[in-house]
N, C-alpha and C positions, 0 to 999 in steps of 0.2 A: 469627622473633618477628613477633607480629602486632601492629600499631601501630594504638592503639584509635582513635586522631586518624582515621587513613583508613578502616577498615574497621568498621562496623557489624556489631550482632550476627548479623542474618539475612544477612549479604553477605561473608563474611570472605575468601574466597581468591580472588573474582573480581571485578572490577570493570571489564567491557566497556560500552562506548559504543554506543548504540543508533543508528540509522539517522541521520545528518546529513551535513550539509557545510559548509565554512570558509571564508569569504572573507577574504582576509587583504590590507587594504589597507597600503599602504607595503610589497610583496613585494620589493621592490627592495633594501632597506635592508639594512644591515649586522645587525640582530636577528634581521630574518628569514633572511639566507643563515645565522648562526654558529649559531642558538640554535633557531630557530622549525622552520624547512623539517627539521633533523636529526630535532629532537624529533618531528617528526610521524612521520617515518619509522621510528624508533625502536620509537613507539607500536605501530607496524601490524606490527614485526617480532615484537613482544612478544604480537602476538594479541588487544590491546586497542583495536582499531577495527573496526568492521563490514566487511564485504568490500565494502559499496557506498561507503563513506566517500569523501568528493571534497572537494578543495580548490580554490579558486577565488583566483587571485589578480588583484589589482587596483590598475595603475600607470600610468606615462606611457609605459613604453616599447613599441615597437611592435614587440609579438613577436605570435606564432601561437601555438596548444598546444603544438607542438613545442618549438618556441624555448624556452616556459617548462618543458614538463619537462625539458630539456635543463640548465637553470640549476638545477632544484631538484636534478637528479643530481648536478651538480658540489658544491653543498653538501652534499649528505650524504654523498657519499664523501669529502670534507674533513673532517667534523666528525660525524657518526652516531658513537654510542657503543657500537652493535650490530655485527655482523659485517653484509656484504651477503650479502642472500638475493634472487636472482634472480625466486623464483618472488612472494615480498614484492611485490618493485618493479612487475612486471607487474600485480601485481593494482592495487596503489596506483596505478600514473600514469595506469591506464584512467577515474579518477575528475579528472585534472588538466586545468582550463580557465583560460585568460587572457584579461582585458577590459581592455581597452588605452583607458586614458583621465585626465583631471585629475580630481580631487577634486569639482570644480564643472562637469564636465561632464555634464549629463541624457543626452545619448545614450548615454553609456558606464554610466550607471543604467539605462536603457531596456535594452540588453544585455545587463547584468548579468540583470535579471528573464528575459530569456529563457534565460538560462544555467541559473540556479537552475530554473525549470520543467522545461527539459529533464533536469537531472540527477534529479530528482525522479522523473520518468519511466525514463530508462533506466539510472539506478544504484540508486532506490529510496529517496532521503533522506528522504523522508516530507513534506520541504518545513521541515525542521526544520535551523536555521541559524544561525551564530554568524558575526559579524561581529568580526576583529578591528583595532581601531583600531592600528596600530603607525605612527602619523603623529604631527607636531606637534598640541599642544594647539589650535593657532589655527584647526584643519582640524576638530575635532570638531563644532562647532556646523552647519558646512557639510555636514557628511557625514550624519550624522544629518538633516537637513533634507531633503536629496535622498532617503535611504531613506523617509521620510514619503512624499513627494511621490510618488514611485513606487510605493509601495504594498508595499513590500520588508518592514516592519519598523512599528511603531507599537502601541501600547495597545489598538487596537482594530483590530488584523489578525485577520481570519479570523473576525470577531465573529458571524458569521450562521451558525457550525459549532457542535457541541457541544463545550463544552470540552477533552472527551477524544478529541478528533478535531481540536484544532486545534493547526497546526506550533508548537513555538516557536521562538521569535528571541531570542538575548542578542546582547550586546555586551562587547567586550572593551578594556579600556584599558589603555593603557602610563602609566607615570608619565610628567614629574609631572601630579600631580591640582591643577593650578594655579601659582601663584606666591605665593598668601598667602591668608588666611584668605576674602576678600571673592571674588577671584579662582576659588575653590574651590567658593564656593557658588554662584558664576555656572553653572560648569562643570556642578556637579551637577543645577541647574534646569534645563539645555537637555540634559542624557541623558534626565535621568526625565522629561521631556514625551514620550519616544521610549518609552523601554522603562521597564517594570516595575522596581521597585528590586530585587528577588530575581533579576531578568535582566542586572542589572548587573554586572561583573566586574572590579573593577579590580586589577590585578595586580602584586604584590609579590614578584619571584623569590626573594626569600631567605626568605619562607612556604612556599617547596614544599621547601625542603632539610631533607635527613633530619633533622640536629640539632636544628634550631629547632623542628620536630614534635615529635622525643623529649626537650624539654624539658620539656615538661607530662607524659610517663612519669615521667622522672626526678621532677620534685617530687610528683606525684602518686600514682604507683604504688608507691613506696619511702618504708617508714616514718622510716628512715635520715636525709633530708631535711627533708622538710615541717616536723617539729617544731622546727629550728634556723632554717629560713626567715623572720627577722623581726628587728625591733630589738634585743631582746633580746641576740641573738646576731650579727648581722650589723653588721661594721664601715660597709661601703661596699661599692658597686656598680661597676664598671669594665663599659662598653662600648665595643668599638676596632673599626673597619674599616681597616685601612690598606693601601693600595695602593703598589707600588713602583715603579709605572709614570707617566707624565705625562699632559698631556692627548691630546696625538697625535694633532693635527688634528680637535679637536672643539670647536673655536672657537665655530663657528655655535651650537653647544648650551651649552657650558660657562659660557660668559662672561656676566655678569649673574646667574646661578643659582648655583654655587659650593658647595662642600662640604655647608655647612648643608642647604640647599634638595635639595640632588641626593641624599644620601645619609640625612641625620640625620632628615628631617621626616620619612622614610617608612621606610626600613630601620631604623633604631637605635630609633625610637621605638617600631616595632612589638616589636624583641628587648625592648625594657624594658616593654611592657604584659604580653608574655607573661611575664617572668622577675617583674611585681611582680602580676600579678593572684591573685583568690581563686581556687579551686577552682571550677568552671563546674558546674552540676547536671546536667549531659551534655557529649558534643561534639558534639550539634545548634549549626548555626548561630548560632543567636538565644541560645544560653546562653554559646558562646564568646564572641562579640562584647559582649556585655551585659558580663562581668567585664573584657575589654579597657577599654573604654569606660570602664567604672569608674575604674580602674587611672589611665587619660589624664587623667581629669577632675580626679582629685586631685593631677596634678601641678603643684607652684607654682614660680613664677621669682622667682629672689632679688632683694630692692628692689634692691640696687646692683648691678647688671650688669657695671659695670667689673672686680668680683671675682670675677665668675661666668661667664667665659667666653674666650676667647682666639681668634684667627684666624691667618693665614699664606701666603705665597707661596711655594713652594719657588724657588731660585735657579738659577743654572748651575755645574756642578761635575762632579765625577765619581761614576758609581755603578756599581758592580758591574764595575769594571773599564772602563766605558764614558763618555767624555764625554757628557754631557748640557746640554742648554739649560735656561735657567731659564722659568720661566711667562711672562714678560711677553717672552720673545723669541721664544715659540711662534708659530708662522703662524696669522697672523689677529687676534691680540691687540693691543689698544690699550694702550701701553708706560705709560700713567698707569690702568690697570685698577685697580679696587678689590676685584677678584672674588677671594674666599678660596679657596686649595687644601688648608688646614687649617681642621678647626673644633673647638672644645670646648667643651661644655657641663657646668656643674655645675647637677642640677636634685632638687628635694625632691619626696616625697610625703606628702602630709599628710592619712595616714589611720591606722589602731590598729598594721597591720601596721609600715610603715615609716616613722614619725616618727622625726624626726633621724638617718636613713640618708641622706645624700647619693649621687647616681647620676651618676658622670661617662662622657659621653658625649664619644668622639672620632673624625673621620674626615681621612682626607688621603691625599694622592696624594706620590709619589716619596718614601715611608716607608721603614725600615731592611728591612721584607720583607711579602710580600702577606698577612694574616691576617685575620680576622674571629674575635670572640672576646668571651664574657660571663665575666666574673671576678667573683663572689663573694665576697669578703674576710670572714673571721671577727675576731670581735674577739680581741684575745691573751688567752690562757688565764692564770689567777692565778698567779704563782710563787710556789708553797708548798712545793715538793721539791725542786727543783732552783737551783741557784746564778744570782747574777746574771750572771754569765759565759755560759752557758747560755741564758738567757732573751733575753740583748744578742743572741746569734748566730743566734736563730732568729727566723723571718718568721711570717707570719699564717697558720693553716689557709684554706686556699683552693680553691671548686670552679671551675675554668674549662670551660665548656661551649665547646668549639672548632666553628664554623659552616664555615670554609672555611681553608686547603685541606683539610688532615686533620681529616675530621670526628671527632670522639670529645670525650671528656671525662677531663679530669686532675685530681686530688684533691694537697694538697699540705698534706702534714702533720710532725709532730715523731715521730723514733723515735730508740731508742739505738743507738748506733754500736758493734759488736761490739769484744769485748772486755773485760778485765778492769775500766777505768774505766766509772765512769758518766758518758759523753760523751751529748750529744744534737743532733741534726743534722735538717736539715729534707732529707722525700724525698718523691718524687711516685709515685701512681699511676697509670698511665694505660690508658685503653680508647680501641680505635680500631676503627672500625665495619669497615674493610678485614679487621681480624685475627681479629674477634669472630663474624663473619657471612660464611657462604657466599653469600647473596644480594647480588648488586649494588645498588647502590641508584642509584635511577633520577635523572636529570638533572630540575633542578628545572621547567624548563616542559615536562616530558614530564607530571609530577603534575599541573601548573597547565590544562595544557592538555584533558589527561583529564574531570577535575573542570570544566571547562566545559561540555564537552560531556555530561559526566552531568549536569549540574544541581546539583552541590552544592559549597554557599558556603563552607564551613569557615575553609577561608584567605584568602579577600578580604576586604579592612577593605571596609566601607560607610562612607557619606559622612559618620557622624558622627564616625566615628575620626578619617578624613582633614582634619575642621574642627578636632576636639580636637587634633590633631598641630600644625596651623598655629597656632592658638591659643598654644601651647606656644614656637612658634620665633618667631613675628611680633615680639615685643619685641625677640631679640636682634639680627634683622635690622634694625629701624629702630633700636637703638642704634648699631651699626654702620654704617650709612648717617650718621648724626649725626658720623661723628669725619672730622676733617679727612686724615688720615694714610691710606696705604697699610697695607694688610697686613703685619705684620713678616715678613720674610724668614726661610727656613731653609734649612740646606743639603740636597740631594740625600742620601738615604742615612740621614738621621737621624729621629729621633723627634718631628720637627714643631719649632717656635720656643719659645725659651727661656719666652715669657707662659704654656705649657700647663704646663708644670712648675712654675712658681709657683702657678698656679689650685690644684694639690693641696698645694705646701709650705704655703702659707699655713694649711692642715687639718691639717699634720703628716703627710701621706701623700705617696707618690711613684706614679707610673704604673708599672704591669707593664712589662715589657719580653718580648715575646712569644717 
């Protein structure tokens, strides 16, 4: 099956990156080790990188190229999705280089310039370079300025050459994109002083997942769903990202950030935008972004925030047969921290399609199971043919888009029970990608890295989307900051604090149990 979001009419089957190099800042971090380096190998193993593709690691470790190569190999062997291929590895490792230095070390950037020049000559990269900033946001400005100072990037790079002959330079930014609206705007100003807007790729790995992309195909390629995808038929929408693990040593990042900033501001509001948006004119980036931005701009925050949100912190206890510590006992945390590990919001969308349909978003750690899903819950059918008993036992028709871990779609509907009596019962129809297709789904970072190298931006949010998302979340963060109490405790393995259930119960609804 060809996914129209990924393939244009004139290039449907093969998307191979051209000559290029990737400079990975923060190459010694967990993200690089567990996701980025294996994804690069998997792309090469699938024949999607050019023979001369080159990878430059930039970090403080005192490594030479050989030591770096060994580190890459250990990451690939531990986490790659595809099988080991010695021929592919030999070709790929010929382009590995390592530059040792801090993010503010001018000499290291001088060395980086020399390495990129050498790779252009020895590997045929054409000078095309993507800078992947897998680093804390506090360093974005410093790294950007250093790249300009050493003529490695900038709007005027190679301006003396014809446009067709100029090498491209792109930057990849990992979340978080600021911590509120003001900081997001400051961050964007810094980045776009150096790189053109279309050369800035803000990574949200959820947008690389197969199911998220195929949400658009589900909606707009099927007559079955789109006519019902509105306030006339939909009762409400639930978007959930649940994790069954705790913070696990991420105190330095997570404290002061919390579930809402970490997950809702980016991942879940992007899922909301894709669920609520109108059909774009095409799958070109500017058309897709325009409709997502319209959906986010129409989101409104309820006036009484005390009735529109919930937050919590997991306590110690037993989960999955294992004794676990509470959030406030995690190593490195202040025992009086007000950072939430669970957050739930109620949002409204004031447009013709969705007026009166609440969107409930929730995210949390140490919950019942690991799952990310979008549940579109339809209004109950009129009870005309069937008894009140049948109607009371029936739930509501629901379309559930499973983003992870078992990607697919489930439809819940009513059916007659076999037998002589007219008895109605809820049943489910399930579609799983693993069962329906022989093709493997690529890991999200494979798709996103390839899109960066190809210069294809549809899956990457622009700064307008980021700022609209902060506009939605900031009022909740300000409200929570004004509260004197810590977030409500909840038991590990549960589905969050009691206030989260009350959030829906006030509207006569309940959370789905995935």
